[in-house]
C-alpha positions as MATLAB code, in Angstrom:
seq = 'MATDKSCSEFLQRLLFLSIPALVLLVCECSAFVRELDGSFADLKNDGSWLVEFYAPWCGYCKKLEPVWSEAARTLHGSPITVAKLDATRFSAISREFGVRGFPSIKFIKGKRVITYEGDRTVQDIVQFAEKANRPAVTKLHNAAQVERVRKEKSVCFFLVTSDENPQLSDKLKDIYSQVAEDRVIQSYFYQIDHGALPEDVQVDVPSIVVSKDDSILAFQVPEDVTEQNVSEWVNKERFEAFVHVSRSNFHDITETGKVMLLVIFAEQKSKKKINERVSKVVKSVAVNERERFHRYFQFGWMLGDTIATNIMMSSLSAPFLMAYNTTDHVYYLKQYSEIKEELTEQQLASFLQDVLEGQAKGYGGDSYFQRLYRGIWELLRSIYDIWTSQPIAALLMFGFPLLVFTFIIYMLCIADAGPEEEEPDDMDDEEAEELMDGEYEEKN';
ca = [
     -60.144 -174.814  -10.402;
     -59.740 -173.938   -6.824;
     -57.934 -170.796   -7.645;
     -60.897 -169.535   -9.814;
     -63.398 -170.864   -6.806;
     -61.505 -168.903   -4.251;
     -61.713 -165.746   -6.315;
     -65.415 -166.003   -6.726;
     -65.831 -166.601   -3.430;
     -63.433 -163.593   -2.405;
     -65.539 -161.297   -4.769;
     -68.824 -162.393   -3.436;
     -67.602 -161.617   -0.088;
     -66.086 -158.373   -1.270;
     -69.612 -157.296   -2.754;
     -71.580 -158.318    0.066;
     -69.174 -156.044    2.415;
     -69.435 -153.004    0.245;
     -73.224 -153.015   -0.206;
     -73.912 -151.942    3.713;
     -70.630 -149.466    3.082;
     -72.603 -147.742    0.240;
     -75.875 -147.753    2.160;
     -74.189 -146.281    4.918;
     -72.523 -143.427    2.841;
     -75.655 -142.524    1.214;
     -77.411 -142.431    4.758;
     -74.524 -140.249    6.055;
     -74.716 -137.798    3.277;
     -78.508 -137.565    3.407;
     -78.286 -137.229    7.295;
     -76.901 -133.504    6.306;
     -80.087 -132.312    4.982;
     -82.756 -131.164    6.860;
     -86.297 -132.008    6.081;
     -88.365 -128.968    6.676;
     -92.201 -128.676    7.534;
     -95.006 -125.970    8.242;
     -92.800 -124.599   11.204;
     -90.201 -123.201    8.542;
     -92.577 -120.173    8.530;
     -90.748 -119.445   11.865;
     -87.522 -120.829   11.716;
     -86.723 -118.738    8.589;
     -85.383 -115.843   10.163;
     -83.288 -117.710   12.660;
     -79.667 -118.031   10.620;
     -78.545 -119.013    7.176;
     -80.760 -121.540    5.605;
     -80.047 -123.143    2.058;
     -83.612 -124.742    0.793;
     -84.314 -127.071   -2.014;
     -88.161 -126.580   -2.792;
     -89.049 -130.278   -4.590;
     -92.077 -132.270   -5.522;
     -92.250 -136.102   -4.730;
     -93.080 -136.637   -8.384;
     -90.477 -134.486   -9.654;
     -87.970 -136.402  -11.906;
     -85.281 -133.546  -11.648;
     -85.645 -133.463   -8.239;
     -84.715 -137.105   -7.634;
     -81.917 -136.325   -9.974;
     -80.425 -133.710   -7.683;
     -80.695 -135.859   -4.510;
     -77.048 -137.263   -4.880;
     -75.840 -133.596   -5.619;
     -78.019 -131.886   -2.947;
     -76.546 -134.388   -0.350;
     -72.977 -134.098   -1.386;
     -73.369 -130.245   -0.851;
     -74.831 -130.729    2.456;
     -72.109 -132.458    3.448;
     -69.399 -130.272    2.511;
     -71.156 -127.375    3.833;
     -71.701 -129.235    7.412;
     -70.014 -127.426    9.896;
     -70.538 -123.662    8.349;
     -73.323 -121.743    9.635;
     -75.428 -122.742    6.685;
     -78.240 -125.215    7.140;
     -78.748 -127.343    4.170;
     -82.546 -128.556    3.737;
     -85.330 -129.489    1.542;
     -89.271 -128.995    1.486;
     -91.956 -130.345    0.232;
     -93.651 -127.605   -1.750;
     -97.013 -129.542   -2.844;
     -97.612 -130.087    0.584;
     -96.685 -126.822    2.171;
     -97.932 -124.715   -0.734;
     -98.129 -121.569    1.441;
     -94.358 -121.492    2.286;
     -93.695 -122.278   -1.185;
     -95.739 -119.408   -2.614;
     -94.309 -116.891   -0.141;
     -90.867 -117.469   -1.513;
     -92.177 -117.195   -5.175;
     -91.383 -121.010   -6.014;
     -92.761 -121.505   -9.893;
     -90.957 -124.788  -10.608;
     -89.193 -127.693   -9.102;
     -86.337 -128.123   -8.038;
     -86.040 -124.434   -7.230;
     -83.010 -123.657   -4.544;
     -83.180 -120.462   -2.539;
     -80.936 -118.888    0.358;
     -82.696 -117.424    2.547;
     -81.171 -115.141    5.671;
     -83.849 -112.819    7.029;
     -84.870 -110.485    4.647;
     -82.143 -111.806    2.029;
     -83.697 -114.332   -0.454;
     -81.569 -115.150   -3.316;
     -82.787 -117.563   -6.258;
     -80.039 -120.054   -7.618;
     -80.101 -119.977  -11.331;
     -76.429 -121.785  -11.975;
     -75.419 -125.312  -12.878;
     -76.732 -128.219  -10.603;
     -73.197 -129.227   -9.513;
     -71.864 -129.525   -5.762;
     -69.238 -126.910   -6.630;
     -71.320 -124.352   -8.036;
     -74.082 -124.646   -5.550;
     -71.555 -124.758   -2.357;
     -70.374 -121.426   -4.017;
     -73.493 -119.998   -4.330;
     -73.919 -120.384   -0.578;
     -70.936 -119.372    0.540;
     -71.309 -115.956   -1.470;
     -74.860 -115.549   -0.418;
     -74.061 -115.800    3.203;
     -71.340 -113.216    3.025;
     -71.482 -109.413    4.553;
     -72.528 -107.510    1.784;
     -69.582 -104.916    2.435;
     -66.541 -106.081    3.915;
     -64.428 -103.286    5.717;
     -60.878 -103.322    5.103;
     -57.856 -101.130    7.573;
     -54.838 -101.229    5.729;
     -52.947 -101.386    2.192;
     -51.763 -104.926    2.672;
     -55.423 -106.178    3.093;
     -56.259 -104.305   -0.212;
     -53.316 -105.440   -2.174;
     -54.213 -109.208   -1.186;
     -57.934 -108.657   -2.056;
     -56.826 -107.389   -5.418;
     -54.574 -110.250   -6.296;
     -57.183 -112.949   -5.030;
     -60.435 -111.259   -6.801;
     -60.431 -110.856  -10.484;
     -62.866 -108.366   -9.987;
     -63.595 -106.135   -6.826;
     -65.473 -103.040   -6.010;
     -64.065 -100.573   -3.442;
     -66.029  -97.415   -1.556;
     -63.050  -95.321   -0.681;
     -64.214  -92.683    2.321;
     -63.074  -89.707    3.603;
     -63.423  -87.195    6.427;
     -63.567  -84.039    3.479;
     -66.905  -84.340    2.359;
     -68.728  -86.411    4.923;
     -72.184  -85.534    3.828;
     -71.167  -86.756    0.234;
     -69.173  -89.852    1.842;
     -72.528  -90.892    4.135;
     -74.968  -90.975    0.928;
     -72.367  -92.756   -1.110;
     -72.010  -95.136    1.834;
     -75.966  -95.985    2.077;
     -76.486  -96.313   -1.854;
     -73.186  -98.430   -1.975;
     -74.350 -100.573    0.537;
     -77.838 -101.223   -0.900;
     -75.935 -101.920   -4.326;
     -73.921 -104.589   -2.506;
     -76.792 -105.975   -0.527;
     -78.710 -106.786   -3.983;
     -75.640 -107.906   -5.836;
     -73.994 -109.839   -2.970;
     -73.479 -113.234   -5.107;
     -72.515 -111.143   -8.284;
     -69.236 -109.837   -7.240;
     -67.218 -108.736   -4.070;
     -67.563 -105.344   -2.290;
     -65.094 -103.669   -0.041;
     -64.965 -100.181    2.030;
     -61.699  -98.506    3.102;
     -60.583  -95.044    4.191;
     -58.541  -93.069    1.873;
     -55.544  -92.704    3.973;
     -55.529  -96.623    3.910;
     -54.729  -96.953    0.578;
     -52.048  -98.617   -1.328;
     -50.032  -95.309   -2.157;
     -50.088  -96.299   -5.906;
     -53.655  -95.828   -6.018;
     -54.724  -92.468   -6.523;
     -58.539  -91.756   -6.684;
     -60.712  -88.740   -5.776;
     -62.525  -88.930   -2.338;
     -65.038  -90.064   -1.815;
     -65.664  -92.632   -4.507;
     -66.196  -95.807   -6.079;
     -63.888  -97.703   -7.702;
     -63.559 -101.310   -9.151;
     -60.438 -103.242   -9.463;
     -60.265 -105.577  -12.656;
     -57.537 -106.256  -15.662;
     -54.766 -104.605  -13.340;
     -56.363 -101.666  -13.443;
     -58.423  -99.098  -11.234;
     -61.479  -97.398  -12.954;
     -63.704  -95.015  -11.160;
     -67.233  -94.500  -11.054;
     -67.736  -90.727  -12.341;
     -70.068  -89.522   -9.178;
     -72.819  -87.171  -10.847;
     -74.383  -84.521   -8.380;
     -77.507  -86.310   -8.315;
     -76.134  -89.866   -7.642;
     -78.633  -92.453   -6.912;
     -78.760  -96.011   -6.364;
     -79.894  -96.885   -9.906;
     -77.124  -95.107  -11.600;
     -74.624  -96.594   -9.118;
     -75.962 -100.156   -9.841;
     -76.067  -99.536  -13.422;
     -72.244  -98.926  -13.362;
     -71.781 -102.126  -11.256;
     -73.418 -104.169  -13.637;
     -71.624 -103.228  -16.661;
     -68.251 -103.316  -15.164;
     -68.771 -106.827  -12.574;
     -66.716 -108.729  -15.601;
     -63.278 -108.728  -16.953;
     -62.245 -107.098  -19.925;
     -62.334 -110.765  -21.776;
     -64.144 -113.051  -19.362;
     -64.765 -116.961  -19.800;
     -68.189 -117.491  -20.728;
     -70.350 -120.485  -19.614;
     -73.848 -121.855  -18.822;
     -73.582 -120.270  -15.442;
     -73.001 -116.479  -15.880;
     -74.372 -116.320  -19.713;
     -77.600 -114.921  -18.686;
     -76.027 -112.497  -16.024;
     -73.653 -111.180  -19.099;
     -76.618 -110.554  -21.009;
     -78.268 -108.482  -18.315;
     -75.172 -105.874  -18.981;
     -77.084 -105.065  -22.074;
     -74.065 -105.239  -24.190;
     -73.283 -106.863  -27.595;
     -71.422 -110.088  -26.359;
     -68.292 -110.587  -28.566;
     -67.471 -114.034  -28.031;
     -64.813 -116.131  -29.472;
     -65.788 -119.879  -29.759;
     -62.384 -122.009  -29.381;
     -61.912 -124.863  -31.043;
     -61.620 -128.323  -28.734;
     -59.188 -130.131  -31.077;
     -55.402 -130.060  -29.851;
     -54.642 -129.529  -33.321;
     -55.753 -125.973  -33.123;
     -54.191 -125.035  -30.086;
     -51.990 -122.290  -31.603;
     -54.729 -120.787  -33.660;
     -56.701 -120.337  -30.425;
     -53.806 -118.848  -28.626;
     -53.447 -116.461  -31.489;
     -56.780 -115.604  -31.813;
     -57.115 -114.991  -27.821;
     -54.306 -112.703  -27.920;
     -55.795 -110.151  -30.500;
     -59.126 -110.211  -28.998;
     -57.972 -109.811  -25.636;
     -55.560 -106.784  -26.633;
     -58.534 -104.915  -28.114;
     -60.809 -105.868  -25.100;
     -57.994 -104.063  -22.888;
     -56.260 -101.226  -25.118;
     -59.328 -100.445  -27.022;
     -61.468  -99.876  -23.501;
     -62.251  -96.394  -24.630;
     -63.587  -97.217  -27.880;
     -65.740 -100.465  -27.477;
     -66.285 -100.778  -23.706;
     -69.386  -99.256  -23.687;
     -70.883 -101.203  -26.397;
     -69.371 -104.591  -26.153;
     -68.542 -107.700  -23.629;
     -65.834 -109.793  -24.703;
     -65.771 -113.378  -23.528;
     -64.687 -116.833  -24.859;
     -65.880 -120.411  -24.552;
     -64.405 -123.731  -25.198;
     -66.727 -125.618  -27.512;
     -69.805 -124.326  -29.283;
     -72.742 -125.353  -27.284;
     -73.874 -122.182  -26.420;
     -73.278 -120.747  -29.491;
     -74.879 -123.726  -31.406;
     -78.134 -122.830  -29.281;
     -77.846 -119.425  -30.681;
     -77.651 -120.043  -34.232;
     -79.361 -123.440  -34.451;
     -76.623 -124.469  -36.585;
     -73.117 -125.461  -36.046;
     -69.930 -124.186  -37.561;
     -66.336 -124.728  -37.650;
     -64.067 -123.486  -34.619;
     -62.453 -121.344  -33.882;
     -64.963 -118.331  -34.771;
     -66.087 -115.001  -33.539;
     -69.888 -114.172  -33.003;
     -70.880 -110.657  -32.054;
     -74.568 -111.079  -30.164;
     -76.781 -108.791  -29.688;
     -78.748 -109.692  -26.376;
     -81.260 -107.170  -27.152;
     -82.847 -108.178  -30.786;
     -80.965 -111.954  -30.697;
     -79.257 -110.489  -33.998;
     -75.712 -112.411  -34.532;
     -72.799 -111.535  -36.726;
     -70.211 -113.786  -37.533;
     -66.401 -114.132  -38.363;
     -65.691 -117.506  -39.566;
     -62.810 -119.745  -39.208;
     -62.394 -119.569  -43.210;
     -61.960 -115.731  -42.288;
     -59.330 -115.708  -39.358;
     -57.165 -119.011  -39.633;
     -54.678 -117.324  -41.707;
     -54.713 -114.051  -40.119;
     -56.408 -112.048  -37.666;
     -55.238 -108.729  -36.638;
     -56.192 -105.933  -34.026;
     -57.060 -103.394  -36.884;
     -59.498 -106.372  -38.747;
     -61.050 -107.144  -35.583;
     -61.508 -103.312  -34.986;
     -62.796 -102.910  -38.063;
     -65.542 -105.539  -37.411;
     -66.879 -104.439  -34.308;
     -67.136 -100.922  -35.547;
     -69.321 -102.717  -38.794;
     -71.728 -104.050  -35.892;
     -72.230 -100.919  -34.417;
     -72.813  -98.852  -37.746;
     -75.101 -101.860  -39.068;
     -72.701 -102.353  -41.721;
     -71.972 -106.380  -40.929;
     -74.523 -108.896  -41.870;
     -76.662 -110.083  -39.303;
     -78.397 -113.492  -38.796;
     -81.338 -114.628  -36.601;
     -83.412 -111.800  -34.939;
     -86.685 -111.793  -33.044;
     -89.080 -111.929  -35.857;
     -92.313 -114.432  -35.762;
     -91.031 -116.954  -38.125;
     -87.509 -117.234  -36.106;
     -89.501 -117.636  -32.820;
     -91.525 -120.460  -34.801;
     -88.290 -121.927  -36.031;
     -86.624 -121.508  -32.771;
     -89.479 -123.522  -30.939;
     -89.504 -126.411  -33.385;
     -85.759 -126.452  -33.308;
     -85.666 -126.669  -29.338;
     -88.591 -129.191  -29.315;
     -86.372 -131.382  -31.789;
     -83.385 -131.041  -29.971;
     -84.956 -131.549  -26.694;
     -86.311 -135.006  -28.106;
     -82.760 -135.868  -29.245;
     -81.093 -135.127  -26.187;
     -83.762 -137.527  -24.291;
     -83.066 -139.943  -26.454;
     -79.640 -139.864  -26.442;
     -79.297 -139.551  -22.951;
     -81.900 -141.967  -21.783;
     -83.674 -143.887  -24.805;
     -86.051 -146.226  -22.642;
     -87.602 -143.131  -21.344;
     -87.791 -141.482  -24.620;
     -89.243 -144.781  -26.002;
     -91.857 -144.820  -23.518;
     -92.756 -140.821  -23.702;
     -92.774 -140.803  -27.315;
     -92.856 -143.816  -28.739;
     -96.203 -145.077  -26.585;
     -98.093 -142.078  -27.327;
     -97.347 -142.560  -31.162;
     -98.543 -146.117  -30.980;
    -101.990 -145.124  -29.165;
    -102.527 -142.284  -31.710;
    -101.717 -144.493  -34.704;
    -104.102 -147.279  -33.667;
    -106.594 -144.598  -32.838;
    -106.334 -143.226  -36.283;
    -106.709 -146.922  -37.894;
    -109.789 -147.596  -35.820;
    -111.267 -144.555  -37.304;
    -110.704 -145.276  -40.908;
    -112.216 -148.679  -40.290;
    -115.105 -147.173  -38.590;
    -115.633 -144.638  -41.734;
    -115.171 -147.137  -44.246;
    -118.213 -149.222  -43.074;
    -119.215 -152.404  -43.825;
    -119.342 -153.507  -47.711;
    -122.308 -153.941  -49.686;
    -122.875 -157.287  -51.100;
    -123.811 -156.793  -54.874;
    -126.398 -159.280  -56.236;
    -124.999 -161.727  -58.560;
    -125.353 -161.147  -62.358;
    -127.920 -162.958  -64.187;
    -126.854 -165.807  -66.661;
    -127.830 -165.546  -70.354;
    -130.814 -168.086  -69.589;
    -132.297 -166.239  -67.134;
    -132.148 -163.126  -69.195;
    -134.382 -164.711  -71.696;
    -137.074 -166.086  -69.509;
    -137.163 -162.738  -67.978;
    -137.663 -161.144  -71.482;
    -140.188 -163.781  -72.167;
    -142.169 -163.279  -69.142;
    -141.379 -166.384  -67.996;
    -138.994 -165.729  -65.039;
    -141.591 -164.987  -62.552;
    -143.605 -168.160  -63.267;
    -140.769 -170.073  -62.986;
    -139.843 -168.634  -59.509;
];
């Protein structure tokens, strides 16, 4: 008994001492976040800012608070100031930066204003801020720097200049710099003189090249080169041949305008071998058949079918292949039953060719019926997600209004029925006879 009492007292003391520590930790993290006011209109051009535009009543904003505080702690000591601003009080500033929902996260550095659209995690937010704050174009000076960059970055772009054609070099430099500024968070942009390139890298000069998939691919500079055609080329080349697709980059991939060939891998360990076999075939086609399919397809993979389920509004056994047209929202399938025994490069190439020629069976689309069905499906999915994650909130959100609505309908039904009229009592036989004899009135 004495031992139990001592343990109980120890736990109580430990709990008592831990509460101030937790409060101190929360306050310490919050101290790294700067609360802005109307003076930000003058401060916005001073340094780099990562700002959360929030509303006091916003539940999502409250949910973001610990993540935002931790991101601020991580970025503490960097050139980036992490802050937040009440967009309901300072609406003029929020309108200036195009804030339309809460919370909105924006990186602001002079004229560079970039909206964050990724996952609300500390790692993703910090990476976004660091990318947004870097120079649009970094100049390299020797072959060793080029080799180091190529090893560290899966995809990166180079502007290769020379003194042979200074007029075209200057034009390309201006265009390249503007494209890099517009896409600073999407990829890495470098500049180097032709003479400083590694000996095994042979390109025309001046030129713009991309390094990815262990290759150097050059942009074919047209005579009337413009910012638009350079930007379009960068947009189509900024992903690896076989890229990991997630919620944070799915929207960016759809902007390429290509059909997405997605491999949805199974999460079960028992299907690891078939995952590896399918992955090897798809990657081989993506790299080796570049000339044939790169213009039309972006190859990618994902573990789990969450994104695919949202597209199909149903689920399938994984692994399976999906070719998703991001323009008309039609998708084509090669199901698990078709690939579990065998999938060859020739079979995959034939499937892709059928998709291009319209021979493959398509599902989904963007018809009125599909839009209506998707709206209903997303509503039900949202209700289910809320119910499974926050059942009490779901009960208050949906149960209480349903109860009130039911009560109103019930009251309306009662009001429509009205009071029942009393029916007169039936006469007995004796009263009827008296009435017939004319004696009824006299009696009454």
